[in-house]
VMD Tcl script that draws the C-alpha trace (Angstrom):
set ca {
  {0.00 0.00 0.00}
  {1.21 3.50 -0.85}
  {1.31 5.28 2.52}
  {0.37 8.98 2.33}
  {3.09 11.40 3.31}
  {0.65 13.55 5.24}
  {-2.90 13.29 6.61}
  {-5.11 16.22 7.56}
  {-7.74 15.65 10.25}
  {-10.40 18.30 10.76}
  {-13.56 17.98 12.90}
  {-16.45 19.81 11.26}
  {-19.35 21.42 13.12}
  {-21.59 24.27 11.96}
  {-19.30 24.99 9.03}
  {-21.36 24.24 5.92}
  {-20.22 27.51 4.30}
  {-16.56 26.99 5.24}
  {-15.83 23.34 4.55}
  {-15.44 23.70 0.76}
  {-13.11 26.68 1.19}
  {-11.08 24.61 3.67}
  {-10.84 21.79 1.13}
  {-9.94 24.18 -1.70}
  {-7.10 25.77 0.20}
  {-5.80 22.44 1.44}
  {-5.82 21.12 -2.13}
  {-3.64 24.05 -3.18}
  {-1.20 23.78 -0.28}
  {-0.64 20.05 0.17}
  {0.87 19.33 -3.29}
  {3.75 21.61 -2.22}
  {4.53 18.96 0.39}
  {3.57 15.82 -1.53}
  {1.01 14.70 -4.07}
  {0.42 11.70 -1.84}
  {-1.85 13.10 0.86}
  {-5.29 12.57 2.39}
  {-7.85 14.88 3.96}
  {-10.13 13.47 6.66}
  {-13.25 15.52 7.39}
  {-15.28 14.36 10.39}
  {-18.84 15.61 10.70}
  {-19.62 15.84 14.41}
  {-23.35 15.57 13.72}
  {-23.69 19.22 12.82}
  {-27.27 20.57 12.78}
  {-26.46 22.34 9.51}
  {-25.80 20.78 6.09}
  {-22.13 20.09 6.78}
  {-22.41 16.40 5.90}
  {-24.00 17.12 2.53}
  {-21.12 19.46 1.69}
  {-18.53 16.93 2.87}
  {-20.16 14.16 0.81}
  {-20.02 16.27 -2.36}
  {-16.32 16.89 -1.83}
  {-15.49 13.24 -1.06}
  {-17.49 11.93 -4.03}
  {-15.45 14.13 -6.37}
  {-12.04 13.58 -4.79}
  {-10.85 10.19 -3.53}
  {-8.12 11.89 -1.50}
  {-10.87 13.06 0.88}
  {-12.10 10.66 3.54}
  {-15.52 11.59 4.89}
  {-16.63 10.37 8.32}
  {-20.12 10.99 9.68}
  {-20.65 10.39 13.41}
  {-23.98 9.04 14.63}
  {-24.48 11.97 17.02}
  {-22.64 14.99 18.39}
  {-19.84 13.55 20.52}
  {-17.73 16.71 20.85}
  {-14.71 18.18 19.11}
  {-12.03 16.05 20.75}
  {-13.94 12.83 20.16}
  {-14.33 13.82 16.51}
  {-10.56 14.39 16.37}
  {-10.06 10.88 17.77}
  {-12.39 9.49 15.10}
  {-10.38 11.26 12.39}
  {-7.09 10.02 13.81}
  {-8.36 6.44 13.68}
  {-8.70 6.76 9.87}
  {-5.42 8.64 9.32}
  {-2.72 6.56 7.61}
  {-0.14 9.21 6.77}
  {3.46 9.36 8.02}
  {2.59 12.75 9.48}
  {-0.83 13.78 10.79}
  {-2.05 17.36 11.03}
  {-4.97 18.24 13.31}
  {-6.69 21.53 12.60}
  {-10.01 23.26 13.20}
  {-12.37 23.80 10.27}
  {-13.12 27.50 10.86}
  {-10.05 28.63 8.85}
  {-8.54 30.46 11.81}
  {-6.00 27.66 11.51}
  {-4.74 28.58 8.06}
  {-3.94 25.70 5.67}
  {-0.95 27.65 4.33}
  {0.73 27.34 7.75}
  {0.87 23.54 7.40}
  {4.04 23.89 5.33}
  {5.72 25.63 8.27}
  {4.66 22.83 10.63}
  {5.81 20.14 8.19}
  {9.23 21.71 7.53}
  {9.80 22.15 11.27}
  {9.10 18.52 12.15}
  {11.06 17.21 9.14}
  {14.16 19.25 10.00}
  {14.22 18.62 13.74}
  {14.12 15.86 16.34}
  {10.57 16.77 17.36}
  {7.86 14.12 17.23}
  {5.07 16.70 17.55}
  {5.01 20.35 16.55}
  {2.26 22.70 17.72}
  {1.42 25.99 16.09}
  {1.78 28.87 18.52}
  {-0.74 31.65 17.83}
  {1.51 34.50 18.90}
  {-1.07 37.04 17.72}
  {-4.46 35.50 18.43}
  {-7.36 36.90 16.43}
  {-10.00 35.63 18.82}
  {-12.37 37.90 20.69}
  {-11.65 39.26 24.16}
  {-13.80 36.67 25.94}
  {-12.21 33.73 24.08}
  {-8.67 34.91 24.90}
  {-9.56 35.68 28.53}
  {-11.27 32.32 29.07}
  {-8.30 30.53 27.50}
  {-5.82 32.26 29.82}
  {-8.02 31.59 32.84}
  {-8.44 27.92 31.89}
  {-4.70 27.30 31.67}
  {-3.94 29.21 34.87}
  {-6.40 27.00 36.74}
  {-5.12 23.93 34.89}
  {-1.51 24.79 35.82}
  {-2.48 25.15 39.46}
  {-4.29 21.84 39.74}
  {-1.99 19.71 37.59}
  {1.34 21.50 38.15}
  {1.98 21.19 34.41}
  {3.03 24.18 32.35}
  {1.09 24.80 29.16}
  {1.07 27.67 26.68}
  {-2.39 29.26 26.34}
  {-1.54 30.35 22.77}
  {-1.45 26.69 21.69}
  {-4.60 24.80 20.66}
  {-5.24 21.80 18.39}
  {-3.31 22.96 15.30}
  {-0.35 20.59 15.15}
  {1.54 17.96 13.22}
  {2.57 14.62 14.71}
  {4.43 11.55 13.57}
  {2.44 8.37 13.08}
  {3.93 6.75 16.20}
  {2.52 9.58 18.31}
  {-0.93 9.21 16.78}
  {-0.92 5.47 17.50}
  {0.02 6.18 21.11}
  {-2.82 8.67 21.51}
  {-5.29 6.16 20.06}
  {-4.30 3.70 22.79}
  {-5.68 6.11 25.40}
  {-9.36 5.23 25.71}
  {-10.42 7.51 28.57}
  {-13.55 9.52 27.92}
  {-12.23 12.81 29.30}
  {-10.42 13.85 26.14}
  {-8.52 16.99 25.30}
  {-6.24 16.38 22.33}
  {-3.28 18.66 23.24}
  {-3.26 17.33 26.81}
  {-3.24 13.72 25.59}
  {-0.33 14.56 23.29}
  {1.63 15.93 26.23}
  {0.82 12.89 28.37}
  {2.21 10.33 25.90}
  {5.56 12.03 26.37}
  {7.20 12.48 22.98}
  {9.42 15.41 22.00}
  {7.18 18.44 21.55}
  {8.18 21.59 19.65}
  {6.48 24.85 18.79}
  {6.51 27.19 15.83}
  {4.88 30.60 15.49}
  {2.00 30.70 13.03}
  {-0.31 33.37 11.68}
  {-3.76 33.10 13.23}
  {-6.63 34.37 11.09}
  {-9.85 36.11 12.00}
  {-12.94 33.94 12.10}
  {-14.56 34.48 8.71}
  {-18.04 33.33 9.66}
  {-20.16 32.47 12.68}
  {-18.89 32.18 16.23}
  {-17.26 29.57 18.39}
  {-19.53 26.74 19.57}
  {-17.73 26.81 22.93}
  {-20.12 28.62 25.24}
  {-19.14 29.59 28.79}
  {-20.89 26.48 30.08}
  {-19.00 24.23 27.65}
  {-15.69 25.87 28.57}
  {-16.35 25.30 32.27}
  {-17.27 21.65 31.62}
  {-14.15 21.20 29.50}
  {-11.98 22.70 32.24}
  {-13.58 20.47 34.90}
  {-13.14 17.35 32.76}
  {-9.51 18.18 31.97}
  {-8.61 18.86 35.60}
  {-10.42 15.82 37.00}
  {-8.90 13.52 34.37}
  {-5.36 14.82 34.95}
  {-5.21 15.57 38.67}
  {-6.49 14.50 42.10}
  {-5.49 17.81 43.67}
  {-9.11 18.94 44.23}
  {-9.58 15.92 46.51}
  {-6.41 16.78 48.43}
  {-7.49 20.40 48.79}
  {-10.86 19.35 50.19}
  {-9.04 17.21 52.79}
  {-6.72 20.09 53.71}
  {-9.65 22.48 53.98}
  {-11.53 20.02 56.19}
  {-8.56 19.69 58.57}
  {-8.13 23.46 58.59}
  {-11.77 24.03 59.52}
  {-11.54 21.38 62.23}
  {-8.47 23.11 63.66}
  {-10.21 26.50 63.64}
  {-13.28 24.99 65.29}
  {-11.09 23.48 68.01}
  {-9.44 26.85 68.69}
  {-12.83 28.59 68.88}
  {-14.09 25.88 71.26}
  {-11.03 26.30 73.51}
  {-11.51 30.06 73.49}
  {-15.12 29.84 74.69}
  {-14.15 27.22 77.26}
  {-11.41 29.51 78.58}
  {-13.92 32.40 78.86}
  {-16.35 30.19 80.79}
  {-13.81 28.72 83.23}
  {-11.62 31.72 83.96}
  {-14.01 34.65 83.45}
  {-17.36 33.02 84.15}
  {-18.75 34.46 80.91}
  {-21.79 32.47 79.72}
  {-21.62 31.09 76.19}
  {-24.49 32.53 74.17}
  {-25.20 33.11 70.51}
  {-27.95 31.15 68.81}
  {-27.33 33.08 65.58}
  {-23.60 32.31 65.48}
  {-24.39 28.63 66.12}
  {-26.83 28.42 63.22}
  {-24.46 30.30 60.89}
  {-21.66 27.92 61.84}
  {-23.86 24.91 61.17}
  {-24.84 26.19 57.76}
  {-21.21 26.98 56.94}
  {-19.98 23.55 57.97}
  {-22.92 21.92 56.18}
  {-22.14 23.79 52.98}
  {-18.48 22.81 53.27}
  {-19.39 19.15 53.69}
  {-21.76 19.26 50.71}
  {-19.08 20.91 48.54}
  {-16.54 18.22 49.45}
  {-19.08 15.48 48.78}
  {-19.77 17.15 45.41}
  {-16.07 17.06 44.49}
  {-15.90 13.41 45.47}
  {-19.06 12.78 43.46}
  {-17.48 14.23 40.34}
  {-14.61 11.77 40.57}
  {-16.98 8.87 41.22}
  {-19.13 9.94 38.26}
  {-16.13 10.11 35.94}
  {-14.98 6.71 37.18}
  {-18.47 5.34 36.48}
  {-18.30 6.65 32.91}
  {-14.93 4.99 32.38}
  {-15.85 1.56 33.75}
  {-18.87 1.36 31.43}
  {-16.27 1.11 28.66}
  {-18.51 2.56 25.99}
  {-16.95 3.42 22.61}
  {-15.51 6.92 22.32}
  {-17.51 7.53 19.15}
  {-19.86 5.74 16.76}
  {-19.52 6.17 13.01}
  {-22.75 6.25 11.02}
  {-21.24 6.25 7.53}
  {-18.00 6.89 5.68}
  {-16.82 7.67 2.17}
  {-13.40 6.66 0.76}
  {-12.40 5.09 4.11}
  {-10.87 1.73 3.32}
  {-8.57 1.39 6.32}
  {-8.77 2.21 9.99}
  {-5.90 2.26 12.44}
  {-6.02 -0.03 15.43}
  {-6.83 2.01 18.54}
}
mol new
graphics top color blue
foreach p $ca { graphics top sphere $p radius 0.5 }
foreach p [lrange $ca 0 end-1] q [lrange $ca 1 end] { graphics top cylinder $p $q radius 0.2 }
display resetview
């Protein structure tokens, strides 16, 4: 079998007016690297006509592999689905909104070819996202750094190129809490960075709402760290210590100064405070139990409804 030099994996969601332009620009850029390439477009069950557009492209070009998921699994699951069909020596992961510019793939490819890196991420040194997107990204990684004690550049997202051995390693990780760049870092290969030009979003807006960003942050932290559990233990011991000091103080007032201990209001407030603290700690524990429950069910990460031009799938 003639192995492609390079594979492009792009999850597609609410991009019916962008997907053809993505394909057109990729088709112009990739021959500068090699004529032996493949483009894998994964429809993450978009509510728009994304799949119809992808089908038209794949039916007219056998270099395009079209994958249609049975429902909306999420961006990082769609990336995993695309990786499972990628057969190239090098695999590029990029978003479909054209903020990751196809022309920058050459820079990624030349960097990984002329270095000892196994993975090269594009660093968006001048991000063209809105204020909220940039702020939420910085906040996410600050919190992530704190809980996992791992350093990560907030200007780096999914846009990257990886050797096939790295992709195979990522596919061996079957946990359901998936964030592609974090999985890449976990498998432990040599990671490099190169500055890229980040484009303005040409149409629509990001599907990552505040709620989705919070859920993504919680999933990433819980899957990578048990520090929240440790903090809840420390906080519990701290509150117990403070309560003991307060109890000793009131006891000292009663014994040595004969001051009666009163304060129904302070007692009720303390009870509510301690009760809230206990409920919060139980909630944190519940999150970990819930994630463990999801993992032990061992459900597939994604389900493919139909494909076009997909003759081979990597072993996960």
